[in-house]
C-alpha atoms as one frame of an Amber mdcrd trajectory, in Angstrom:
protein
 181.239 217.012 121.084 180.917 218.944 117.571 183.928 218.695 115.683 184.972
 219.296 112.404 186.811 217.562 109.521 190.092 220.234 109.071 190.175 222.028
 106.286 193.234 220.446 103.426 196.143 223.118 103.816 196.272 226.121 101.371
 198.742 225.992  98.531 200.413 228.483  99.908 201.307 226.574 103.362 202.527
 223.688 100.339 204.414 225.834  98.886 206.483 227.070 101.993 206.970 223.607
 103.017 208.189 222.682  99.719 210.620 225.339  99.749 211.481 224.282 103.721
 211.703 220.581 102.159 214.537 221.653  99.524 216.542 223.559 102.223 216.819
 220.940 104.450 217.377 219.299 101.589 221.102 221.578 101.109 221.901 221.057
 104.750 221.562 217.215 103.936 223.927 217.721 101.010 226.358 219.583 102.517
 226.296 216.765 105.645 225.284 219.367 108.491 221.471 218.635 108.899 220.282
 217.987 112.843 223.355 218.104 113.622 223.240 217.243 117.990 226.706 218.088
 119.547 225.582 222.146 120.669 225.576 222.634 124.583 223.237 225.303 126.232
 224.629 227.202 129.282 221.987 229.852 129.713 218.154 230.297 129.852 216.558
 232.800 127.979 214.118 233.175 131.441 216.930 233.100 134.101 219.263 235.663
 131.998 215.679 238.050 132.042 215.069 237.911 135.250 219.253 238.105 136.456
 218.891 241.449 134.359 216.357 242.469 135.364 216.828 245.829 136.721 217.556
 247.961 133.937 218.855 250.801 135.934 221.401 248.437 137.972 222.869 246.649
 134.580 222.692 249.695 132.009 224.482 248.673 129.121 227.591 250.190 130.251
 227.392 247.610 133.330 227.097 244.662 131.029 229.830 245.581 128.906 231.874
 246.565 131.935 231.260 242.889 133.335 231.261 240.679 129.806 229.220 237.563
 130.457 229.649 234.968 127.143 226.196 232.737 127.052 225.799 229.939 124.715
 221.269 229.765 124.464 219.361 227.383 122.318 215.473 228.255 121.528 213.210
 228.719 118.324 213.059 231.786 116.040 209.559 233.118 116.600 210.326 236.682
 115.398 213.140 238.109 112.844 214.024 241.217 111.135 216.725 241.431 108.960
 218.310 244.704 108.373 220.872 244.702 105.571 224.131 243.676 107.769 222.022
 243.719 111.392 219.185 241.432 112.187 217.607 241.046 115.540 216.034 237.524
 116.182 213.376 236.442 119.061 214.719 233.295 120.603 212.317 231.409 122.656
 213.546 228.346 124.960 211.443 226.716 127.742 212.163 229.786 130.189 210.905
 232.481 127.924 212.422 234.660 125.735 215.555 236.697 124.705 216.694 238.919
 121.451 219.699 237.776 119.222 221.291 240.991 118.398 223.341 239.487 115.023
 225.877 241.755 112.809 227.242 240.950 109.984 230.296 241.725 110.649 230.926
 239.817 114.251 229.259 236.227 112.811 230.825 236.461 109.763 230.694 234.110
 106.675 227.361 232.453 108.340 225.437 235.540 107.874 224.069 234.800 104.635
 222.797 231.245 105.591 221.249 232.564 108.055 219.616 234.750 106.017 217.980
 231.845 104.489 216.722 230.052 107.571 212.882 230.513 108.695 210.592 231.127
 111.383 210.483 227.857 113.201 213.945 226.853 113.094 215.520 225.769 116.479
 219.185 227.234 116.225 221.817 227.200 118.502 224.177 231.272 119.373 227.196
 231.684 121.785 227.970 235.533 122.248 228.464 237.963 124.935 225.397 239.878
 126.659 224.210 243.228 126.209 221.900 245.955 126.061 220.105 247.636 122.504
 219.560 250.989 122.622 215.836 250.277 122.656 216.907 249.029 126.535 216.684
 244.876 125.421 218.337 242.548 126.828 220.236 240.804 123.942 223.017 238.454
 123.151 225.378 239.948 120.914 225.686 236.243 118.734 229.377 235.451 117.124
 228.869 231.845 116.468 225.131 230.567 115.072 224.088 227.342 113.747 221.143
 225.971 113.118 220.370 222.581 114.623 217.077 221.714 113.249 214.640 222.828
 110.299 211.336 223.392 110.906 209.622 221.671 107.848 206.110 223.705 108.334
 205.257 227.156 108.451 204.009 228.685 112.042 201.201 230.660 112.304 201.313
 233.698 110.726 199.972 235.557 114.408 201.687 235.064 117.060 198.806 235.640
 119.501 198.286 231.496 119.476 195.806 230.284 117.253 192.551 231.359 115.465
 191.198 227.528 115.404 190.464 226.421 119.540 189.888 222.467 118.048 193.325
 222.701 116.220 195.131 224.200 119.362 193.894 221.224 121.083 194.895 218.765
 118.295 198.623 220.254 117.875 199.352 221.471 121.225 203.119 221.422 120.447
 201.877 224.597 117.895 199.955 225.943 120.803 202.598 225.980 123.010 205.125
 227.496 120.682 202.674 230.814 119.867 200.659 230.937 122.953 201.824 232.265
 125.830 198.854 231.572 128.203 199.077 227.709 127.237 202.529 227.929 128.459
 201.484 229.431 131.770 198.543 227.406 132.258 200.592 224.277 132.025 203.762
 225.763 134.182 200.702 226.546 136.432 199.417 223.032 136.159 203.281 221.526
 137.495 203.626 223.831 140.108 200.366 222.984 141.497 200.771 219.368 141.223
 204.129 219.885 143.398 202.729 221.943 145.937 200.069 219.644 146.759 202.540
 216.747 147.203 204.859 219.101 149.191 202.315 220.464 151.137 200.396 216.382
 152.063 203.826 215.267 152.902 205.293 218.362 155.651 204.749 217.650 158.711
 201.771 218.077 160.496 200.143 215.730 157.533 202.973 213.454 156.775 201.381
 211.632 154.401 203.271 209.000 152.281 202.839 208.709 148.246 201.589 205.569
 146.611 200.783 203.828 143.462 198.072 201.527 142.876 196.955 199.204 139.925
 195.543 201.081 136.845 194.060 197.759 135.401 191.081 196.408 137.549 189.804
 193.099 137.623 187.086 194.704 139.321 185.886 197.798 138.441 185.252 199.746
 142.143 185.985 203.148 144.156 183.020 205.358 142.370 179.795 204.910 140.634
 180.979 205.340 136.841 181.117 202.909 133.524 183.876 201.660 132.934 186.588
 201.363 130.056 187.151 197.423 129.309 190.400 195.818 128.003 191.493 192.605
 128.020 194.592 190.659 128.871 196.009 188.008 126.489 197.851 185.926 128.649
 195.482 185.056 131.045 192.631 185.389 128.964 190.939 187.886 131.291 188.797
 190.995 130.600 190.203 193.985 133.317 188.662 197.257 133.747 190.897 200.994
 133.722 190.552 202.191 137.054 187.541 204.710 137.771 189.594 205.461 141.385
 191.984 204.233 143.042 189.963 204.531 146.559 189.292 200.877 147.148 192.991
 199.889 146.669 194.431 203.098 148.972 192.189 201.865 151.544 193.413 198.223
 151.550 196.863 200.239 152.281 195.614 201.926 155.242 193.960 198.076 156.582
 197.425 197.028 156.484 198.830 200.176 158.715 200.062 203.000 156.071 197.980
 205.597 158.134 198.225 208.329 155.795 198.479 207.766 151.898 197.692 209.496
 149.219 197.646 209.606 145.341 197.864 211.394 142.498 196.991 209.958 139.036
 194.909 208.680 136.351 190.968 207.592 136.240 189.417 206.436 133.325 185.731
 206.622 132.769 183.867 205.726 129.736 181.695 209.039 129.836 180.572 211.899
 127.771 183.099 214.887 126.577 182.245 217.881 128.408 183.707 221.304 128.790
 184.045 219.873 132.520 184.607 215.671 131.362 187.334 213.861 129.802 187.617
 210.411 129.574 190.790 210.076 131.623 191.861 212.631 133.844 193.831 213.162
 137.164 192.891 212.829 140.609 194.030 213.703 144.035 192.773 210.879 146.122
 193.978 211.210 150.053 193.298 208.946 152.987 193.453 209.150 157.185 193.272
 206.782 159.819 191.650 208.362 162.767 189.456 211.318 160.839 185.883 212.254
 160.289 184.839 214.103 157.193 185.065 217.014 159.412 189.043 216.719 159.588
 189.104 215.606 155.071 187.170 219.635 155.236 190.014 220.833 156.590 192.606
 219.652 154.766 190.946 220.089 151.604 190.228 223.931 152.629 193.508 224.805
 153.878 195.170 222.743 150.595 193.559 225.239 148.320 193.645 228.094 150.000
 197.706 227.513 150.175 197.944 226.194 146.533 196.419 229.303 145.147 198.709
 231.962 147.709 201.783 229.604 146.657 201.061 229.642 143.012 199.473 233.046
 142.735 200.283 234.634 144.921 196.203 235.264 146.165 193.509 234.073 146.958
 191.330 235.975 145.088 190.549 234.234 141.738 188.758 235.023 138.673 186.613
 232.154 137.424 184.314 232.062 134.115 183.377 235.511 135.055 183.158 234.907
 138.731 185.014 236.427 141.059 186.113 233.483 144.191 187.736 234.346 147.295
 189.263 231.212 148.836 190.680 233.043 151.365 187.460 232.914 154.036 186.295
 230.046 155.460 184.071 227.576 153.208 180.557 227.749 153.686 179.249 223.882
 154.985 175.743 222.979 154.092 173.590 220.361 154.877 172.475 218.792 151.070
 168.347 219.040 152.461 168.798 222.555 154.077 170.334 223.163 150.388 166.748
 221.923 148.676 164.797 223.358 151.277 166.128 227.125 150.975 166.267 227.424
 147.423 162.738 225.103 146.814 160.340 226.182 149.496 157.677 224.617 147.789
 159.388 221.768 149.630 158.234 220.937 153.226 160.699 219.124 155.198 158.662
 216.281 156.118 158.324 215.714 152.474 162.386 215.389 152.378 162.124 211.401
 153.426 158.916 210.342 151.684 159.318 209.113 148.413 155.773 209.943 146.850
 156.623 213.474 147.377 159.655 213.923 146.636 158.777 212.237 143.573 156.082
 214.505 142.523 158.303 217.745 143.059 161.134 215.702 140.952 158.802 215.449
 138.141 156.913 219.578 138.509 160.786 220.713 137.942 161.360 218.187 135.300
 163.675 215.341 136.222 163.062 212.134 135.357 162.024 210.046 137.592 162.893
 206.410 137.676 161.077 203.554 139.147 164.465 202.364 141.261 164.541 205.751
 142.709 164.642 206.261 146.466 164.094 209.723 148.624 167.831 209.747 148.991
 167.950 209.779 144.841 165.410 212.395 144.406 166.753 214.702 147.036 170.092
 214.680 144.853 168.488 214.770 141.776 166.590 218.387 142.961 169.668 219.337
 144.412 171.492 219.084 140.702 168.378 220.865 139.568 168.246 223.924 141.611
 171.239 224.333 144.003 174.449 222.997 142.748 174.720 225.679 140.171 174.156
 228.804 142.715 177.212 227.359 144.395 179.504 230.302 143.077 181.638 230.710
 146.268 183.599 227.706 147.944 180.639 225.545 149.142 180.954 222.027 151.247
 177.368 220.480 150.757 177.125 217.852 153.234 175.305 215.233 154.699 174.416
 213.028 151.337 171.623 210.241 151.727 173.125 207.003 152.080 171.463 205.835
 148.666 174.344 207.887 146.708 176.828 207.135 148.894 177.942 203.802 148.575
 180.727 204.258 150.191 180.270 206.354 153.421 179.919 205.766 156.703 176.538
 206.442 157.729 175.515 209.670 160.300 175.430 207.642 163.740 172.794 210.484
 164.340 170.571 210.476 161.133 169.371 207.247 159.785 169.751 207.629 155.557
 172.433 210.316 155.742 176.182 209.774 155.651 179.065 211.237 156.890 180.032
 213.154 153.344 181.061 216.168 151.361 181.208 217.497 147.835 183.136 220.584
 147.708 181.987 222.789 144.931 182.859 226.336 142.985 181.295 228.481 140.884
 178.590 225.843 140.138 181.201 223.085 139.724 182.248 220.149 141.758 185.836
 220.085 142.725 186.094 217.492 145.676 184.346 214.166 147.351 184.810 213.232
 150.513 183.656 210.968 153.493 184.341 209.637 156.890 184.486 206.081 154.771
 182.163 203.193 155.691 184.422 200.202 157.630 181.903 197.992 158.428 182.679
 195.073 156.391 178.566 193.865 156.926 177.253 197.170 155.955 179.572 197.396
 152.867 178.529 193.890 151.933 174.838 194.394 151.983 175.516 198.192 150.090
 177.833 196.345 147.525 174.649 193.702 146.938 172.128 196.857 146.864 174.860
 197.828 144.174 174.955 194.879 142.425 170.719 194.762 142.035 170.860 198.123
 140.545 173.418 197.041 137.681 171.068 194.345 137.020 168.268 196.946 137.010
 169.956 198.423 134.422 172.148 200.997 136.103 174.994 200.974 133.839 177.075
 203.247 136.768 176.773 200.771 139.603 178.839 199.235 141.213 180.773 195.765
 141.137 180.724 193.565 144.414 184.376 193.067 145.207 184.996 190.497 147.392
 188.352 190.999 148.813 187.792 194.749 149.432 185.332 192.936 151.863 187.522
 190.571 153.403 190.265 193.472 154.041 187.568 195.271 155.713 186.867 191.979
 157.738 190.584 192.263 159.013 189.961 195.747 159.971 189.778 199.555 158.371
 190.784 202.017 161.374 187.891 204.745 161.443 189.331 206.984 158.370 188.356
 209.796 156.816 189.057 209.892 152.748 188.986 212.764 149.917 188.875 212.488
 145.697 189.655 215.932 144.373 189.969 216.868 140.902 193.016 217.786 139.874
 191.879 219.388 136.323 189.590 221.359 137.759 191.311 222.583 140.195 193.790
 223.966 137.522 190.984 225.021 135.629 190.320 227.371 138.704 193.696 228.459
 139.327 194.296 229.051 135.690 190.407 230.825 135.077 189.911 228.430 132.475
 186.405 227.689 131.050 187.290 224.608 129.475 189.129 221.113 130.923 190.886
 220.921 127.743 192.889 223.974 128.573 194.283 222.371 130.867 194.813 218.914
 129.284 198.238 218.758 127.386 196.492 216.323 124.928 192.907 215.921 125.791
 190.693 213.764 124.022 189.638 214.453 120.576 188.022 212.616 117.608 190.747
 211.117 115.147 190.926 212.893 112.105 189.365 212.125 108.838
């Protein structure tokens, strides 16, 4: 991640801030700074929607049914024309115009003319439609509620400095409509997913599991470490809730899900943030085929509900989540895009190592044929998967928690979902054989001892839970941030995180 120290504020901005502080000082002397007794009864977006039919709600029709409203928000535009002024007021739902006439407002008009763009005001008056057809509030009472000490950017289409947008999201949300839409879409998407999962016939139950773990598990990732002073033990911020959620299935909650934060001590990129939101769900008596059905249906219905269409754009690619998603075995995908590899070589470690080296893959001594297959897939296939595609049947070597296939030793009942070359979800039929799981944990421990920082630890209590008995279960992990990136056509994960990770300012 490359970041630069933001330049010092220009002299003009310092002057403007000083002028605003002087205005605030005057308000303090008058005893009217930062009042907290204004009450809102209407919202801009609701009013605009209610009176959107301009043919029905003509100026005359509105005047014939006078409606008094109290609105509040931030001044984002204003035009002062002698005794008449026009203000664009922005609240959490949208914008509405204030029509302010000196003759109607009276003495406070002179004070209003000294207020600034960015100030937060409360206005009362009756609705009207101007000669230009704009719904407005004809203001007869106006109060300054919060004096803004820093000027907003000069242009109102957003901040030009992308880094500043992320650092000062509070400003970005004020001036950039696209940002407000993206985060409203994110909230609506998460709300829809909860409703969809809990509705019949799915009937999942939302739960919460610990964020701090004694043993990090559930994913191959490097954890963050913290310390509990009272107990004097190190703890790990969770990399995944998986092992706790499956404990709940052991306990008899057959269908559970959690939407919450995971933390992974890894690099920062357009797809990665050290903390991110995941959906994980587990369903007893389900296979990875059932979980693929759930994943596909949830994404399709989320698009229809949130956007009203299944036809999407993401990073310049036209994507349709309406048709059935392709399901493609990893070995078949590698063979199709690598004709130099013969089917008989796929599980030959030496042959796959030679092909990997030819393709420029860094081959480590501990890699078996399964890890090499995955590396070649990531090098040659992953970026080609534009339309939604489930890549299925991953090697055991790279799937320590997935159930091994009954008919194909060395392969697991696992899938990953890719859209436009990006992984959105990972799921599998869960491994519920405690002896097999213990052996795989031990293999991960050996890999960690050999230098793999992302290998898993041995979780003895989870093995004990499996010994109590985990029903046949299917599980899913889906990145909420990446799903929102797809729905919002965002090229960077930072565009869908309100407060993405940034290096501290100098």
